[in-house]
VEXNUSE-371756 format. One record per residue: x, y, z of N, C-alpha, C in turn. Coordinates in steps of 0.05 Angstrom, whole numbers, padded with zeros to 5 digits, always signed. Each point is the difference from the previous one (the first is absolute). Layout:
<atoms>
XYZXYZXYZ;...
</atoms>
This chain:
<atoms>
-00343+00055+00064+00017-00017+00017-00013-00027+00004;+00015-00021-00004-00010-00027+00003+00004-00010+00028;-00020-00013+00011+00003-00014+00026-00008-00029-00004;+00011-00018+00016-00005-00028-00004-00015-00011+00024;-00021-00015-00007-00017-00013+00021+00013-00025+00011;+00014-00015-00016+00014-00025+00008+00029+00002-00009;+00015+00018+00013+00027+00005-00008+00019-00024+00002;-00008-00021+00016+00017-00023+00003+00006-00014-00026;-00018+00002-00020+00005-00013-00025+00023+00014-00016;+00008+00023+00008+00022+00014-00013+00026-00015+00005;+00001-00016+00021+00024-00016+00005+00005-00020-00022;-00020-00006-00016+00004-00018-00023+00020+00011-00020;+00003+00026-00001+00019+00013-00018+00028-00008+00005;+00006-00009+00024+00027-00010+00007+00007-00025-00015;-00020-00014-00011+00006-00025-00015+00012+00006-00027;-00005+00024-00011+00010+00006-00027+00030-00001-00002;+00016+00013+00018+00029-00004-00002+00009-00029+00003;-00015-00015+00016+00007-00029+00003-00004-00014-00027;-00021+00006-00014-00006-00013-00026+00022+00008-00020;+00007+00025-00001+00020+00009-00019+00027-00013+00005;+00008-00001+00026+00026-00012+00006-00001-00030-00006;-00022-00013+00006-00003-00029-00005+00002-00005-00030;-00013+00017-00017+00001-00004-00029+00028+00004-00010;+00014+00020+00011+00028+00005-00009+00018-00024+00007;-00004-00012+00023+00015-00024+00008-00006-00023-00019;-00025-00004-00007-00007-00022-00018+00013+00004-00027;+00000+00025-00010+00012+00006-00026+00030-00006+00001;+00013+00007+00022+00028-00005+00003+00006-00029+00000;-00015-00016+00015+00004-00029+00002-00004-00013-00027;-00020+00010-00016-00006-00011-00026+00023+00006-00019;+00012+00024+00001+00022+00006-00017+00024-00017+00006;+00004-00007+00025+00022-00018+00008-00004-00028-00011;-00025-00009+00000-00006-00026-00011+00005+00000-00031;-00006+00022-00013+00005+00002-00029+00029-00001-00006;+00016+00014+00016+00029+00000-00004+00011-00028+00005;-00011-00014+00019+00010-00027+00005-00008-00019-00023;-00022+00007-00014-00009-00017-00022+00019+00002-00024;+00010+00024-00006+00017+00005-00023+00007+00029-00003;+00011+00007-00022+00008+00027-00006-00024+00018-00001;+00000+00023+00016-00024+00017+00001-00009+00010-00027;+00019+00008-00017-00007+00011-00027-00013-00022-00017;+00010-00024+00003-00012-00022-00016-00028-00007+00010;-00003-00001+00026-00027-00006+00010-00020+00022-00006;+00009+00025-00001-00018+00021-00008-00008-00002-00029;+00018-00009-00016-00006-00004-00029-00020-00023-00004;+00001-00019+00019-00019-00023-00002-00028+00008+00009;-00002+00023+00014-00027+00010+00010-00004+00028-00010;-00004+00004-00026-00002+00027-00011-00025+00015+00009;-00021-00015+00008-00026+00013+00007-00001+00008+00030;+00019-00008+00016-00001+00007+00028+00007+00029+00005;-00017+00013+00016+00004+00029+00006+00012+00003+00028;+00020+00016+00002+00012+00005+00026-00015+00021+00016;-00012+00019-00014-00012+00023+00013-00029-00004+00008;-00014-00018-00015-00029-00002+00005-00007-00011+00027;+00018-00016+00011-00005-00010+00027-00001+00022+00020;+00019+00019-00002+00000+00023+00018-00024+00018-00005;-00008+00004-00025-00022+00017-00006-00026-00012+00012;-00004-00026-00004-00023-00014+00011-00001+00002+00031;+00024-00003+00012+00001+00001+00029-00006+00029+00010;+00010+00020-00015-00006+00028+00008-00030+00005-00001;-00014-00009-00021-00029+00004-00001-00014-00015+00022;+00010-00024+00006-00013-00016+00022+00004+00014+00027;+00024+00011+00004+00004+00014+00026-00017+00025+00002;-00004+00015-00022-00017+00023+00000-00029-00008+00006;-00009-00022-00013-00027-00010+00006-00003-00008+00029;+00020-00013+00011-00001-00009+00028-00001+00024+00019;+00017+00021-00007+00001+00023+00017-00027+00015+00001;-00012+00004-00023-00026+00013-00001-00022-00017+00014;+00002-00026-00003-00019-00018+00013+00003+00002+00031;+00025+00001+00010+00004+00002+00029-00011+00026+00011;+00005+00022-00016-00010+00026+00009-00031+00000+00000;-00012-00013-00020-00029-00002-00001-00011-00016+00024;+00014-00021+00008-00009-00015+00024+00001+00017+00025;+00018+00019+00001+00002+00018+00023-00022+00021+00001;-00018-00001-00019-00023+00018-00002+00007+00029+00003;+00013+00012-00021+00005+00029+00001-00026+00016-00002;-00001+00021+00016-00024+00017+00001+00008+00029+00000;-00017+00016-00011+00005+00029-00002-00026+00015+00005;+00002+00027+00001-00024+00016+00002-00013-00001+00027;+00015-00005+00022-00012-00002+00027-00011+00027+00008;-00022+00000+00014-00013+00024+00011-00002-00001+00030;+00003+00022+00013-00004+00001+00029-00029+00002+00006;-00009-00017+00019-00028+00001+00008-00001-00002+00031;-00019+00012+00012-00003+00000+00028-00014-00026+00009;+00012-00014+00019-00010-00025+00010-00006+00003+00030;-00024-00008+00008-00010+00003+00027-00003-00027+00013;+00011-00003+00024-00002-00024+00016-00009+00007+00028;-00010-00021+00014-00009+00004+00028+00014-00021+00017;+00010+00010+00023+00014-00019+00018+00012+00015+00024;+00019-00012+00012+00014+00012+00024+00029+00003-00007;+00013+00016+00017+00029+00003-00002+00013-00013+00025;+00018-00019-00006+00013-00015+00022+00030+00004-00002;+00012+00008+00021+00029+00003+00001+00011-00020+00021;+00017-00018-00009+00012-00020+00018+00027+00010+00008;+00004+00003+00027+00025+00008+00011+00014-00025+00010;+00021-00008-00013+00014-00025+00006+00026+00004+00014;+00003-00013+00022+00025+00001+00016+00022-00016-00014;+00023+00012-00006+00022-00014-00013+00025+00000+00017;-00003+00004+00026+00023+00000+00018+00011-00029+00002;+00024-00002+00011+00013-00026+00002-00015-00020+00016;-00017+00010+00019-00016-00019+00017-00020-00015-00017;-00006+00010-00024-00019-00014-00018+00012-00025-00013;+00026-00004+00005+00013-00025-00010-00004-00023+00019;-00011+00004+00023-00005-00022+00019-00018-00020-00013;+00004-00025+00007-00013-00022-00014-00023-00012+00016;-00018+00018+00011-00025-00009+00012-00017-00013-00021;+00002+00010-00025-00015-00010-00022+00020-00011-00021;-00010-00015-00019+00017-00011-00020-00002+00016-00026;+00022+00010-00011+00027-00004+00009+00009+00020+00022;-00013+00024+00000+00004+00019+00022-00023+00020+00000;+00000+00018+00019-00022+00019+00003-00005+00017-00025;+00022+00011-00010-00002+00018-00023-00011-00014-00025;+00011-00023-00007-00010-00014-00024-00028-00009+00003;-00008-00007+00025-00028-00008+00004-00019+00024-00003;+00009+00023+00009-00016+00024-00003-00003+00008-00029;+00022-00002-00015+00000+00006-00029-00020-00018-00015;+00000-00026+00007-00018-00018-00012-00029+00007+00006;-00006+00008+00024-00027+00008+00007-00009+00025-00015;+00018+00020-00003-00007+00024-00015-00004-00007-00029;+00015-00018-00011-00004-00008-00028-00027-00013-00004;-00008-00016+00019-00027-00012-00001-00022+00020+00003;+00006+00021+00016-00019+00022+00003-00006+00014-00027;+00021+00005-00015-00004+00013-00026-00017-00017-00019;+00001-00026+00003-00017-00018-00016-00030+00003+00006;-00006+00010+00024-00028+00002+00008-00011+00028-00006;+00017+00019-00006-00009+00028-00006-00011+00001-00028;-00019+00019-00004-00012+00004-00026+00006+00028-00010;-00016+00019+00009+00005+00028-00008+00013+00016+00022;+00008-00013+00021+00013+00014+00022+00028+00008-00007;+00010+00021+00012+00027+00008-00004+00017-00009+00024;+00025-00008-00006+00018-00009+00021+00027+00014-00003;+00011+00007+00023+00026+00012+00001+00017-00015+00020;+00026+00005-00001+00019-00016+00017+00021+00019+00012;+00001+00000+00027+00020+00015+00015+00017-00020+00015;+00026+00002-00002+00018-00018+00016+00014+00017+00021;+00006-00012+00022+00012+00015+00022+00018-00018+00017;+00020+00013+00012+00017-00011+00020+00005+00023+00019;+00025+00011+00000+00006+00024+00015-00012+00025-00012;-00004-00001-00027-00014+00021-00015-00020-00013-00018;-00015+00016-00015-00021-00010-00018+00005+00009-00028;-00011-00016-00019+00003+00006-00028-00024-00010-00015;-00010+00016-00020-00023-00008-00016+00011-00019-00022;-00005-00025+00003+00009-00019-00020-00017+00000-00025;-00026+00005+00003-00019+00000-00022-00023+00020+00006;-00003+00021-00016-00023+00018+00004-00026-00015-00005;-00022+00011+00010-00026-00014-00004-00006-00004-00030;-00008-00024-00007-00005-00007-00028-00019-00023-00002;-00012-00004-00023-00016-00023-00006+00015-00020-00017;+00026+00005-00005+00017-00018-00016+00011-00021+00019;-00016-00021+00004+00008-00021+00019+00024-00016-00009;+00005-00002-00026+00024-00014-00010+00025+00015+00009;+00000+00026-00003+00023+00016+00009+00003-00001+00030;-00023-00001+00014+00002-00003+00029+00014-00025+00008;-00005-00022-00013+00014-00025+00006+00029+00001-00007;+00007+00014-00022+00028+00003-00008+00015+00016+00021;-00011+00022+00010+00013+00016+00020+00002-00015+00026;-00020-00016+00006-00001-00016+00025+00022-00021+00000;+00005-00012-00023+00020-00022-00001+00028+00010+00004;+00005+00026-00004+00027+00010+00002+00007+00010+00028;-00019-00002+00019+00004+00010+00027+00016-00020+00016;+00020+00010+00016+00014-00017+00019+00008+00019+00023;+00014-00011+00020+00008+00016+00023+00021+00021-00007;+00012-00002-00023+00019+00020-00009-00013+00023-00015;-00026+00000-00003-00014+00021-00015+00001+00027+00015;+00002-00002+00027+00002+00024+00017+00027-00001+00014;+00019+00018-00006+00027-00002+00012+00001+00005+00030;-00019+00016+00010+00000+00007+00029-00017-00021+00015;+00013-00015+00018-00014-00020+00015-00016+00012+00023;-00019-00015+00011-00018+00009+00021-00028-00007-00008;-00019+00010+00016-00029-00004-00006-00015+00025+00006;-00005+00017-00019-00014+00025+00004-00028-00002-00012;-00019-00012+00016-00027-00004-00010-00014+00027-00004;+00004+00018+00019-00013+00026-00002+00008+00015-00026;+00025+00000-00007+00009+00013-00024-00012-00013-00025;-00004-00027+00001-00012-00014-00022-00029+00008-00003;-00014+00003+00022-00029+00009-00001-00002+00028-00011;+00018+00018+00010-00001+00028-00010+00005+00001-00030;+00020-00015-00010+00006+00000-00028-00024-00012-00016;-00013-00021+00011-00023-00012-00013-00023+00020-00003;-00004+00017+00021-00021+00020-00001+00005+00019-00024;+00025+00008-00004+00007+00018-00022-00002-00013-00027;+00000-00027-00001+00002-00014-00026-00027-00006-00013;-00022+00006+00014-00026-00003-00013-00004+00020-00022;-00016-00007-00020-00004+00019-00022-00019+00022+00008;+00000+00022-00016-00017+00023+00006-00029-00007-00004;-00006-00020-00016-00028-00007-00005-00013-00015+00023;+00016-00012+00017-00010-00017+00021-00007+00017+00025;-00024-00004+00011-00009+00015+00023-00013-00018+00021;-00012-00022-00008-00016-00017+00018+00013-00027+00005;+00002-00016-00020+00008-00028+00003+00030-00002-00001;+00013+00006+00022+00029-00001+00002+00009-00017+00023;+00018-00018-00005+00008-00020+00020+00031-00002+00000;+00012-00002+00023+00028-00006+00003+00002-00026+00015;+00016-00019-00011+00004-00026+00012+00030-00002+00007;+00005+00000+00026+00028-00002+00010+00006-00029+00006;+00021-00011-00013+00009-00027+00005+00027+00001+00013;+00002-00008+00025+00025+00002+00015-00001-00019+00024;+00024-00003+00012+00002-00015+00025-00005+00019+00024;-00004+00025-00004-00008+00019+00021+00022+00010+00017;+00025-00008-00004+00022+00009+00017+00008+00029-00009;-00015+00019+00009+00005+00028-00008+00018+00014+00020;+00022+00011-00010+00020+00013+00018+00006+00029-00009;-00014+00010-00020+00008+00025-00012-00019+00023+00006;-00026-00004+00001-00019+00022+00001-00026-00008+00015;-00021+00016-00004-00025-00005+00014-00021-00009-00022;-00003-00026-00005-00019-00008-00020-00029+00004+00007;-00007+00001+00026-00027+00004+00008-00009+00029-00007;+00017+00019+00004-00007+00028-00007-00004+00002-00030;+00017-00014-00016-00004+00001-00029-00026-00013-00009;-00008-00022+00014-00025-00013-00007-00024+00017+00007;+00002+00015+00023-00021+00019+00007-00004+00022-00021;+00023+00010-00011-00001+00020-00021-00014-00011-00025;+00006-00025-00006-00012-00013-00024-00030-00002+00004;-00008-00008+00024-00029-00003+00006-00015+00026-00002;+00013+00022+00008-00012+00026-00002-00005+00009-00028;+00017-00011-00019-00003+00006-00028-00019-00020-00014;-00012-00018+00015-00018-00019-00012+00013-00025-00011;+00024-00005+00008+00016-00023-00010+00000-00022+00022;-00007-00024-00007+00001-00022+00019+00027-00013-00001;+00010-00007+00024+00026-00012+00002-00003-00028+00012;+00007-00020-00016+00000-00028+00010+00029-00009+00004;+00003-00018+00019+00027-00011+00005-00001-00030-00001;+00021-00012-00011+00003-00029+00000+00026-00006+00013;-00002-00016+00022+00024-00007+00015+00013-00025-00011;+00026+00002-00006+00015-00022-00012+00021-00009+00021;-00002-00025+00007+00020-00011+00019-00014-00015+00023;+00015-00006+00020-00010-00015+00023+00009+00013+00026;-00015-00004+00022+00008+00011+00026+00025-00013+00010;+00005-00025-00007+00025-00013+00010+00025+00011-00013;-00004+00010-00025+00023+00012-00014+00017-00020-00015;+00015+00011-00019+00018-00016-00016+00026+00016-00005;+00023-00014-00003+00025+00014-00007-00001+00010-00029;+00017+00019-00006+00001+00012-00026+00023-00012-00016;-00005-00015-00021+00022-00011-00016+00013+00022-00016;+00027+00000+00000+00016+00018-00016+00021-00017-00014;+00014+00013-00018+00022-00015-00014+00021-00008+00020;+00005-00026+00001+00021-00009+00019-00011-00009+00027;-00026-00001+00003-00011-00009+00026-00024+00015+00008;-00001+00007+00027-00023+00015+00011+00009+00027+00009;-00019+00019-00001+00006+00028+00008+00005+00000+00031;+00022+00014+00008+00007+00003+00028+00003+00030+00007;-00005+00005+00026+00003+00028+00009+00030+00006+00006;+00005+00024+00012+00027+00008+00005+00014-00017+00021;-00016-00014+00017+00011-00017+00020+00004-00029-00009;-00007-00005-00026+00003-00027-00011-00024-00018+00005;-00021+00011+00011-00024-00016+00005-00017-00001-00025;-00014-00023-00005-00017-00003-00024-00025+00018+00004;-00005+00015-00021-00024+00018+00001-00025-00016-00007;-00020+00002+00017-00026-00013-00005-00021+00021-00004;-00014-00002-00022-00021+00019-00007-00028-00012+00007;-00016+00015+00015-00026-00009+00009-00022+00018-00010;-00023-00012-00004-00023+00016-00009-00011+00017+00023;-00002+00026-00006-00011+00020+00019-00029+00005-00007;-00018-00017+00010-00028+00002-00007-00013+00025+00013;+00009+00008+00023-00012+00022+00014+00002+00026-00016;+00024+00005-00011+00004+00024-00017-00018-00001-00024;-00001-00023-00013-00016-00001-00025-00030+00002+00006;-00009-00010+00023-00028+00003+00008-00007+00029+00005;+00019+00014+00014-00005+00028+00006-00001+00017-00026;+00017-00007-00019+00000+00015-00025-00026-00005-00015;-00009-00024-00002-00025-00007-00013-00024+00014+00014;+00000+00000+00026-00022+00012+00015+00000+00031-00005;+00023+00012+00000+00001+00029-00005-00007+00007-00029;+00005-00019-00018-00006+00005-00028-00028-00009-00009;-00016-00009+00019-00027-00008-00007-00002-00025-00016;+00021-00016+00000+00000-00025-00015-00001-00024+00018;+00016-00020-00006+00001-00025+00016+00027-00012-00001;+00007-00015+00021+00025-00014+00001-00005-00029-00006;+00018-00012-00016-00003-00029-00007+00028-00012+00002;+00001-00023+00014+00025-00015+00002+00002-00019-00025;+00022+00003-00015+00003-00016-00024+00004-00029+00008;-00016-00017-00012+00003-00029+00005+00016-00013-00022;+00004-00026+00003+00015-00015-00020-00014-00002-00027;-00027-00006+00001-00015-00003-00024-00014+00026-00008;-00015+00011+00019-00014+00026-00004+00017+00022+00011;+00011+00016-00018+00019+00021+00008-00014+00024+00014;-00026+00004-00007-00015+00021+00013-00010+00021-00019;+00006-00001-00025-00009+00020-00019-00029-00004-00009;-00010-00025+00001-00027-00005-00009-00021+00015+00017;+00001+00000+00027-00019+00016+00015+00001+00029-00006;+00024+00010-00006+00003+00029-00006-00013+00006-00027;+00003-00018-00019-00013+00004-00026-00030-00001+00003;-00010-00017+00017-00029-00001+00005-00010+00026+00012;+00015+00012+00018-00007+00026+00011+00000+00022-00021;+00020-00001-00018+00002+00020-00021-00024-00002-00019;-00009-00024-00005-00023-00003-00018-00026+00013+00012;-00001+00003+00027-00023+00013+00012+00001+00030-00001;+00024+00011-00007+00003+00029-00001-00012+00011-00025;-00006+00025+00000-00012+00013-00024+00022+00003-00021;-00006-00010-00024+00020+00002-00022+00004+00028-00008;+00026+00006-00006+00008+00026-00010+00000-00001-00031;-00007+00022-00012+00000+00001-00029+00026+00013-00009;+00015-00015-00018+00026+00010-00009-00002+00004-00031;+00011+00022-00009+00002+00005-00028+00028+00000-00009;+00005-00011-00024+00028-00002-00011-00002+00001-00030;+00022+00009-00012+00003+00001-00029+00014-00024-00010;-00012-00015-00018+00012-00024-00011+00000+00002-00031;+00018-00015-00012+00001-00002-00029-00020-00021-00010;-00016+00007-00020-00018-00020-00011-00006+00008-00029;-00017-00015-00014-00007+00004-00028+00024-00001-00018;+00015-00022+00002+00023-00004-00018-00009-00009-00028;+00015+00007-00020-00003-00010-00027+00019-00023-00004;-00010-00024-00004+00017-00024-00004+00013+00002-00028;+00026-00006+00000+00016+00002-00025+00012-00027-00008;-00006-00022+00015+00013-00025-00005-00005-00012-00028;-00024+00006-00011-00007-00012-00026+00018+00010-00022;+00010+00025+00002+00018+00010-00020+00027-00014+00000;+00009-00006+00024+00026-00014+00003-00003-00029-00010;-00023-00013+00005-00004-00027-00011-00001+00001-00030;-00012+00021-00012-00002+00002-00029+00028+00003-00012;+00017+00017+00012+00028+00003-00010+00015-00026+00003;-00004-00014+00022+00013-00026+00004-00008-00020-00022;-00026+00000-00007-00009-00018-00021+00012+00007-00027;+00003+00026-00005+00012+00010-00025+00029-00011-00003;+00016+00003+00021+00028-00009-00001+00001-00030-00001;-00018-00014+00012+00000-00029-00001-00007-00010-00028;-00018+00013-00014-00007-00007-00027+00025+00005-00018;+00014+00022+00004+00024+00005-00016+00021-00021+00005;+00002-00009+00025+00020-00021+00006-00007-00026-00015;-00026-00006-00002-00008-00025-00013+00003+00002-00030;-00002+00024-00011+00002+00003-00030+00028-00001-00009;+00019+00006+00017+00028-00001-00008+00010-00028+00001;+00009-00010-00023+00011-00028-00001+00028-00002+00011;+00010-00023-00001+00028-00005+00010+00020-00001-00023;-00010+00000-00025+00018-00003-00023+00002+00027-00015;+00021+00002-00016+00003+00023-00017-00021+00000-00022;-00008+00023-00011-00019+00000-00022+00013-00012-00025;-00017-00015-00015+00012-00013-00024+00007+00020-00022;-00015+00021-00001+00005+00020-00021+00002+00028+00012;+00017+00016-00013+00003+00028+00008-00020+00016-00014;-00006+00023+00011-00019+00019-00014+00013+00011-00025;+00026+00006+00001+00013+00011-00023+00024-00017-00007;+00001-00011-00023+00022-00017-00008+00013+00012-00025;+00027+00000-00001+00015+00010-00022+00012-00024-00015;
</atoms>
């Protein structure tokens, strides 16, 4: 089975139909010019050495050469073997609040987008650490299991919005409990949960969940997003209002987040405009004892690109050897 290291070069194959259609259009336009010049049979008689088919044959060989060259650029590989790869680091699960209150514009452009940007920057600073992502509102959901694939982590992160969880509310405790279950079986020591929320919890007891995490050796950090003054919540068509028609104002509940962090053996940080608060947490994680993780990865590939380049060269030489005129003599003449 062939696998490609740079599969993006395979998109070059889409140029082949364009070349074929373009050549067909040029042939058609040339035939029209010949008809405008005079009688087609007479003009053909005036050019007895012109071949109608060799142009297509040369183009076919050129397209084959181009196709094999494009596949060669994509670096086809085969013969992959599974090998055990060992890394050392920590496991970090970020529990991100995606309730409607995260649309408040304490930060630019809003709380949720600012938090997503901070998490994206966090992945840039990780090396062999594993990161997972849990999103929550009225319920919780594992958006990304713990992984070292930081590119995939950013892709999953970019797709998050307030519609990712259909049940509205803020259940921090449920998010912490789900995060506890989301750590890998290999992890025992260096485990961290980072809760990013405005702290307006109305669903459960997050302090009890944080205590349970601490008993299992998991540190719980909290990052408060928002301001004590509060901000209205933008919705389509204006601002969010309650059943009495009053504008809903969402405020940062620092006391709840401090209590959660204290119960979880971590720390509470208020997210600022420039420094969101993840850097001090990363510094604390670096002081923790690194966990050793083992995983199976594919390696020892056999590169096959040189064979495709050789075939491409073969068809290119054939294309150059074929002339544009008919042969002057036939092999068998009667």
